[in-house]
NUGU-546219 format. One record per residue (C-alpha): residue in one letter; x, y, z. Coordinates in nm, 4 decimals. Example, Ala and Ser with C-alpha at 12.3 -4.5 7.8 and 13.67 -1.06 7.14 Angstrom:
2
(site a; (1.2300; -0.4500; 0.7800)) (site s; (1.3670; -0.1060; 0.7140)) 
This chain:
124
(site m; (-0.8599; -0.5055; 2.3132)) (site t; (-0.9994; -0.3002; 2.5600)) (site d; (-0.9127; -0.5543; 2.8727)) (site g; (-0.5270; -0.5143; 2.7493)) (site q; (-0.4711; -0.8339; 2.6723)) (site p; (-0.2933; -0.8837; 2.3406)) (site r; (-0.5766; -1.0046; 2.0221)) (site t; (-0.5590; -1.3256; 1.8841)) (site r; (-0.3554; -1.3888; 1.5713)) (site e; (-0.7502; -1.4647; 1.3554)) (site q; (-0.8916; -1.0927; 1.5637)) (site r; (-0.5676; -0.9163; 1.4126)) (site r; (-0.5662; -1.0146; 1.0576)) (site a; (-0.9916; -0.9357; 1.0733)) (site d; (-0.8584; -0.5766; 1.1794)) (site t; (-0.6700; -0.5808; 0.9845)) (site l; (-0.8337; -0.6271; 0.6617)) (site a; (-1.0771; -0.4071; 0.7903)) (site k; (-0.7959; -0.0940; 0.7770)) (site l; (-0.7447; -0.2632; 0.4983)) (site s; (-1.1231; -0.2323; 0.3386)) (site a; (-1.1442; 0.1127; 0.4918)) (site p; (-1.2710; 0.3900; 0.1757)) (site a; (-0.9139; 0.5779; 0.2951)) (site a; (-0.6719; 0.3991; 0.3825)) (site d; (-0.3086; 0.5010; 0.3942)) (site v; (0.0098; 0.2812; 0.4095)) (site w; (0.4025; 0.3291; 0.4610)) (site v; (0.5869; 0.1985; 0.1851)) (site a; (0.9394; 0.1451; 0.1657)) (site t; (1.1500; 0.0603; -0.1031)) (site a; (1.5012; 0.0260; -0.2373)) (site a; (1.7786; 0.0694; -0.5010)) (site p; (2.0814; -0.1907; -0.5419)) (site d; (2.2372; 0.1695; -0.5739)) (site a; (2.0965; 0.4434; -0.3471)) (site g; (1.9806; 0.3342; -0.0231)) (site g; (1.6187; 0.3332; 0.0906)) (site y; (1.2562; 0.5287; 0.0640)) (site l; (0.9956; 0.5613; 0.2541)) (site v; (0.6908; 0.7323; 0.1410)) (site p; (0.2812; 0.7631; 0.2937)) (site l; (0.0763; 0.6445; 0.0185)) (site s; (-0.2934; 0.5912; -0.0384)) (site l; (-0.4090; 0.2500; -0.1471)) (site a; (-0.7276; 0.0455; -0.2578)) (site w; (-0.7601; -0.3638; -0.1384)) (site i; (-0.8561; -0.4263; -0.4394)) (site d; (-0.9232; -0.8878; -0.5101)) (site e; (-0.7328; -0.9498; -0.2098)) (site r; (-0.4466; -0.7195; -0.3019)) (site v; (-0.2421; -0.3856; -0.2657)) (site v; (-0.3103; -0.1067; -0.5471)) (site l; (-0.1072; 0.1899; -0.4136)) (site a; (-0.0518; 0.4970; -0.6768)) (site t; (0.1671; 0.7173; -0.7290)) (site e; (0.3747; 0.9602; -0.9726)) (site a; (0.4729; 0.7819; -1.2548)) (site d; (0.8671; 0.9090; -1.2133)) (site s; (0.8349; 0.9009; -0.8654)) (site v; (1.1318; 0.7542; -0.7002)) (site t; (0.9402; 0.4636; -0.5140)) (site a; (0.7604; 0.3981; -0.8067)) (site r; (1.0822; 0.2778; -0.9649)) (site n; (1.2180; 0.1372; -0.6804)) (site i; (0.9149; -0.0989; -0.6771)) (site i; (0.8907; -0.1530; -1.0718)) (site s; (1.2996; -0.2800; -1.1491)) (site q; (1.3089; -0.4683; -0.7626)) (site g; (0.9532; -0.5903; -0.7748)) (site r; (0.8340; -0.5296; -0.3730)) (site a; (0.8168; -0.3008; -0.1639)) (site r; (0.7122; -0.3327; 0.2741)) (site l; (0.3927; -0.0954; 0.3519)) (site g; (0.3817; -0.0462; 0.7140)) (site l; (-0.0439; 0.0262; 0.7943)) (site g; (-0.2000; 0.1847; 1.1027)) (site p; (-0.0756; 0.3164; 1.3910)) (site t; (0.2801; 0.2967; 1.5201)) (site r; (0.1057; 0.1078; 1.8448)) (site d; (-0.0647; -0.1324; 1.6542)) (site v; (0.1454; -0.1582; 1.3567)) (site v; (0.0728; -0.4028; 1.0724)) (site m; (0.3789; -0.4942; 0.8380)) (site i; (0.3307; -0.6581; 0.4487)) (site d; (0.5800; -0.7702; 0.2260)) (site a; (0.4331; -0.7253; -0.1044)) (site e; (0.5411; -0.8307; -0.4272)) (site l; (0.4982; -0.6187; -0.7383)) (site e; (0.1816; -0.8410; -0.9456)) (site q; (0.0997; -0.5364; -1.2573)) (site v; (0.1560; -0.2388; -1.3041)) (site y; (-0.1323; 0.0073; -1.5049)) (site g; (-0.1573; 0.3485; -1.6018)) (site l; (-0.4249; 0.5229; -1.3949)) (site d; (-0.6936; 0.4915; -1.6671)) (site e; (-0.6193; 0.1699; -1.6881)) (site l; (-0.7095; 0.0653; -1.3272)) (site p; (-0.9983; -0.2482; -1.3952)) (site v; (-1.1923; -0.0554; -1.0641)) (site d; (-1.2892; 0.3198; -0.9707)) (site g; (-0.9217; 0.4809; -0.9318)) (site s; (-1.1616; 0.7949; -0.7331)) (site w; (-0.9431; 0.6274; -0.4114)) (site c; (-0.5457; 0.6741; -0.5174)) (site y; (-0.6861; 1.0467; -0.5014)) (site g; (-0.5951; 1.0331; -0.1735)) (site r; (-0.6999; 1.3237; 0.1057)) (site s; (-0.5413; 1.6274; -0.1662)) (site g; (-0.7900; 1.5461; -0.4258)) (site s; (-0.4893; 1.5871; -0.6309)) (site r; (-0.4681; 1.2831; -0.8636)) (site p; (-0.1116; 1.1595; -0.9326)) (site g; (0.0180; 1.1715; -1.2756)) (site g; (0.1516; 0.8074; -1.2897)) (site r; (0.0865; 0.4593; -1.2203)) (site s; (-0.0775; 0.2541; -1.0096)) (site m; (0.0677; -0.0684; -0.9738)) (site s; (-0.0535; -0.4212; -0.8053)) (site c; (0.1135; -0.6138; -0.5482)) (site r; (0.0019; -0.9699; -0.3522)) (site g; (0.1344; -0.9129; 0.0324)) (site v; (0.0109; -1.1472; 0.2975)) (site p; (-0.1448; -0.9228; 0.5746)) 
């Protein structure tokens, strides 16, 4: 807020949903494997039907960890206003199987990941 007061929970949620709905949203994705430690990577996301959809290379450590563990922790927004989302894996798609236009997953680089898209459920 501009007056220096903290936002209400409702305003913070509305602001988060607006960030999730942005056409070029990015998120930090933290995953872990029991035998290998944690990983943190930035990925593009789409907010579709109240779900976060992530795209990454099929053979990436992040994809393997999300698939094997069934969850990830997402950090959305700048450092001083970050929103953490604990997400649970619901569905894994090949990029050609997405139920919506997948052009959002090309990110700012414009390159298409050769892999998977994952639908995750989490409460922002």
